[in-house]
N, C-alpha and C positions, 0 to 999 in steps of 0.2 A: 534618882532624876536621871531619864535617859537623855544621852548626848544628842542634839540634833545638829543639822548643818542647815544654814540659812542661805538659800540660793535663789539668786534674782535670773538665772537663766540658766537654761542647759539643752543639749540636742548633741547632734552627730557633725563631727568634721573628719576630711579624709586628710592624712597627711600635713596637718597644720600645727596641731597641739600636740605633737609626737607622732610616731610611727603608725602607720594603718587607719583603718576606720575604728574612731574613737567616739566615746560618750563621754562629752565634756559638761564638768558642772563648774559653772562661774559662783563663786562663793561671795557674799556680802562682806562687806569692812575691808578698810584697806587703812594701813598706816603712811602712808604716802598720799600727796596731792600733787601729782604731775599735771602740768599746766594743759598738756596734751592729752590727759587720759580720754579714751574711747568709750569707756564705761562709768560715766559719772554716778550712775544709779547704784553703784556699790557703795557710796559714800552714804546713803540713806541709812538710819538706824534698824537694826533687827528689833522692831516692835511687835512683831507677830510671831505664831509657832513657827518653826524649823520642820524639816523633814528629818525623822529619826533615822541615826546612822544603819540601824538594821532595816529601814526600808530603803534606803540607798543602796545596800549590799544585794537587797531582793532584785531591785531594780537591774541592779547591773548583771547580775546571774540571770534573768531572764533575758538580756540583751548579747548573751555571749555569742550566738549564731552570727550576730552581726560584726562582730572583731574582726575583721577580714586583713589579710595582708599585715599580721602581726598587731593588731589594733588591742585596745583597751580601753581604760578608764583614765581621764585626765582631771586633775582640779587646777582649778585657775581662779581668777577674779575679775575685778577686785584683787584682794591679797588673800589667799586660802590660810595661811598661818595664822590670821587673824582670829580664826577659831580653831585653836592647835589642838584642843583636846579630841574634839569631834572628828577632825582630818585625821588626826593620828590614830583614831579606832577606826575609821574608814579605810584609810591604807592598809592597816593590820588585816582588818576582814577581806580585804579584796587579795592580798597577799595569800592567806589563808586558802583562798578558793583558786588559786592560779591564774587570778587574773591581772593581765599586765597593767601597770599602774605608771603614770608620769604626773609630775608635780611642776607645775608653773608656778614661781615665786621673784619676788623682788630680792629676795634672799638677806632682808634685813632683821628675820627674826633670831633672837638670840640663841633659841633652841632649835634651829633648824638643823643642825646635824644629827638630832636624834631621829628624823626623817629619813636620813639617806637610805637606811638599810631596808626601808619598806616603800621605797619608791624604786621602779624598774628603770625610769629616767628621769633627769633632772632637768628642767629649762630655767636657768636664772638669768633675770636681768642684770645688766651693768648701764646704767642710765649715764655716769659721768665718772670721768677718773680723777677729776677735781673735788675734793668735800667741801670747799666753800659754793662751788657752783651748783652741786649736787643738791646741796641745801636750798639753794636760791629757787631752785625748779621743782623740786620734789617736797619740801618742807623739813626733808631729814638729812643728816649728814650720810658717807659712804662708807664709815669705818667697819661695821659689821657687816655691810654688804660684801666689801672684798675679802674680809676674814674667811668668811662664810664659803665664797668662791675659790677660795684657796683651799680650804678643807675638802670642799667637794671635788676638786682637781687631783686631791691627794688620795680621798678615800673612796671615790664613786666610779664606776668604770663607764658611766654612760651620761655625759654631762653635756649640754650645749647651753653656750653661753649667747645671749640676745642683746645687742645695742639698738635701741630705737633711734634711728637717725632723725635728729631734728634741726632745721637749719636754724644757724645763728645760736645754737645751743651746743651741738659737740658733733657738727659733720664736716668741721673743716679739714684740710689734709694735715695741719697741725694737731688737729683732735686724733686723727686716725695714728699719728705717729705716736702720741700718747699713750692711745690705749694699748697700742703694739707693744711698747715698753712695760707697760703695765701687767699685759697679760703673760709676756714673757719670762716673766719671774715668777709667774703663778705655775705653770706647766704645759702640758700638752691638753688641747680640747677644741673642739670646732665653735666658730663664732657665726653668728648669723647676723645680718643686718635687717631691721624693718624700716623702711622709710617712713616718713611723717604722713599721714592723712587727717583728713578733717571731720571721719565719721562720726565723732562724738561732738563735735560742735553744736548739733542740733538739740541734743541732750542735755548740755550744759545750760542753753538757754530756756530749754524748757523746764528746766527746775530753777529758772531765775538766778544762774550762775554765770559769772563773768567768765567767757572764755578769752584768755589771754595772748593767745598766739596769733601771730600775724606774718606774713611772709617766712614761713616755717619751711615750705615745701623743699625738697631735695630731690635733682632731678638722678633720672638712671645715669646719666653720664658722671654727676657727681658720687653716687652712690658706688659707682664702679671702681672711680679712682680712690675712694676712701678703701674699698677692700683690696685692690692692688696694693696699698701703702701695708695693709696688714700681712698681705700675703707675702711681701717682700721681705717683711721683718720676721718672717715665720711665726706670726702669732696667730694665723686662721689655719685651721685644718683642711 
């Protein structure tokens, strides 16, 4: 049986999901239930046929002239590692074709390190430094997340760690200091901050799901202060 990728959205973005102009595949499925998720459509079941990996590779090959400024293909989600076998095959095929690959992940899959050699860039989320609070807001603990980031910091030469800054969850000065201490023990890698937004709220409501986030906005000044603390503690590249 052919490996297939279940995709709920695809398109091009520039310098957002990795370097340059990129063909971005949003894969269905996620093992987290982040209360602020911007793409809750990824929670819907894979109840129809997917796109064969070979067709994804052909599509990526046709798009090669568009990969300007060091671009390529990015797999994101949802959580792409929920389709681990097909994702691995797609990354392998793209590497064989010399197409730059980027993988965006919540870093919670136990076999994630198997994909390190296949992805030219890793973008891994770290949503909270505290296991109990991580579980409260995402439905899963952070043990595997932190271990996979540690391994990526040691074994992969192109790692970006992202923190989604959520008011009332992880955006205070005390939170910044805790993230800084955590990252300082892991190694050297850049950290990017993503401020909370409500782009996903209409999607939650459209699916009859409760959107739990209220008063979670993070001002530009708060984000800058958060970043200053990381920089002062040499946790941010």
